[in-house]
C-alpha positions, 0 to 999 in steps of 0.5 A: 162281836166277831173279829172278821179278820181279812186275808191281808191281816193273816198274811201280815201275821204270817210275816210276823211269825216268819220274821227273824230280826226285830226290824222284820217283826216290827214292820210286820206288826205295823202292817198288821195294825194298818190292815186290821178291821177297825171295829169293837170286835178287834179293839182288844187285838188292836191294843195287843198289837200296839203294845207289842209294837211299843215293847219292840221299839223300846227293845230295839232302841236298847239293843242299838244303844247297847251295841253302840257301847259294847259289841258282843259277837257271840250274841246271835239271835235265834232263828229257825226251829232250833239253834245248834252250836258247832264246836271243836278243836282247830282244823277239825272241819267245823267251817266245812260242816257249816259250808256243806249243810247251810247257805253260809260261806265261812272262811275255810282253810287248812290252817288252824283258827280260821274261824275268829268269831261265831258264824251262823248259817241256816240248814234246810231240813225238808220244810223247816230250817235249823240254825247252825253256829260255827264257834271259834276253835277250842285249843286250850282248856278254858273258854271266855265268858261270852263264849260259854254264855253263848253255848248255854243259849243254844239247844244242842251241840255238834262237836266236830273232830278230825279222826285222821289226826294223830292227836284226836284223843288229846284234842277231844279231851281239851274241848271237854275240859274247857267245857267242864271248866265253864260248867257245861256238860253233855251228860247229867249235870252235877247241880243246877249251876251246870248247863247240859245239852244234847250233843253229837260228836261228828267224826270227820274224815272217816273215808280212810282206814287210818281215820276209822281206826282212830275212831275206834280208839276214841270210842273206847275212851269216850263211848260211855259219855258221847254219841258218835256220828261218822261222816266224810264231809267232802268225800261222801255226800250221802253221809251229809244228808243222813246227818241232816236227819240226825240233827233234826232228831237231836234238837227234839222238835216237831212240825205241826200244820194248822188248818182252818175249819172247812179249808185245806191245811197250810202245809208250807209253813209248819209251826215248830214246837218242842217234842211233847207239846200239846194242842194248847202249846200250839194255840199259844204259838198261834196267838194267846187269845186263841189259846185263851178261848180254846175248847177242842181241836181235830187232829189228822196224823197221829190220831186214831182216825182222821179228824179225831176230836181231842182235848187241849192237853193232847200231845202232838206228833211230828207232821200232825195237822190240827184244826183249832176250834174255839 
C-alpha cells in the first residue's frame, strides 16, 4: 500500500534534516509522527519514527546527565556541511577570522589568549553553511586531551599565523610540535594511531612588505609540508571572499538537489555529501527506505545530457540535480 505522505509531513521532515540540536530534531520527529497519515502503508515508517524518537530522548537524557556531572567545553556538536577547526598561536588573528567569516561575535583583542574556550560560528557559502570553531591559542608544545580529541572530530583545519610577527617561525613550529605530540598531522600519518586532516595555513597581515617578506621565509621552511593562503583580514575584503571558496574546496563536500518526478527541483535546501558520493549515498541521506527501494535515478548537471538515467553507483558532482526513482 502506498504511503501517500502529505505536504505537512514533508515539511516536518525537512525541519528534521535542517535541525542542528537534539531538541530541534526531537521536535521535528514528533511533528512528523503527528501529521503522518495513519494507515497500513505507513506502519513501517511510523515505527521507524517512534524508534528514532525513543533513541533521541534517551540520548538527550544521557547528555544532560553527563553535562551535569562533567561539562566539556570542547564537545561541540557538528552543524552545517562540515566542521573546521581554527587554530594558531596567540594573537595570530583567529578570532578576527571567525568574526569576518561568520555570524559569531567572539572577543577580539590585541593581547594574547583572548580565546579561553572553543567559539563556534557558521560561515555562509552560497546556499550552505560550514561550521568554524575558534580554538584557544597554542603557545606551548603540548595540548590537553579534550583539545586534541575535539580536533580529531573536525573535518579540516585552518592554521592562522601572523606573518607580521618577527617570531612567526617559532610560533608555527610550536603549534606543529603540539599537534605532533597529540599524534595529529597535516601530512601522511605514520600509523593508524595518528589523525590526519586537510589543512590550510592562513597567512594573515600580508598587506605590507614586512609581512610578505616573512611569509616567503616561512614558505622556505614549511612549503613541502603545508599549503599557504595569504590574506589581509581587515584590509582586503576580496581576499576574505576568496577564502570562503577555498574553505569550501578544502572540506571536499558537494551540494546535491533533490527533485520529485514531475516537479521542479528544490534548489534552496541542498543535501551536503562528501565528494565521491553516489546516488545511493544521496538516497540514504534522504531516508533509508528510499535507499532500500532505489532502482534508478535521473541526473541534471554532470550527466552527459539532462535527465540521463543512471545507476545507483553513479558518482555525483557539485550542484547535480537528482530525481530518485524507486
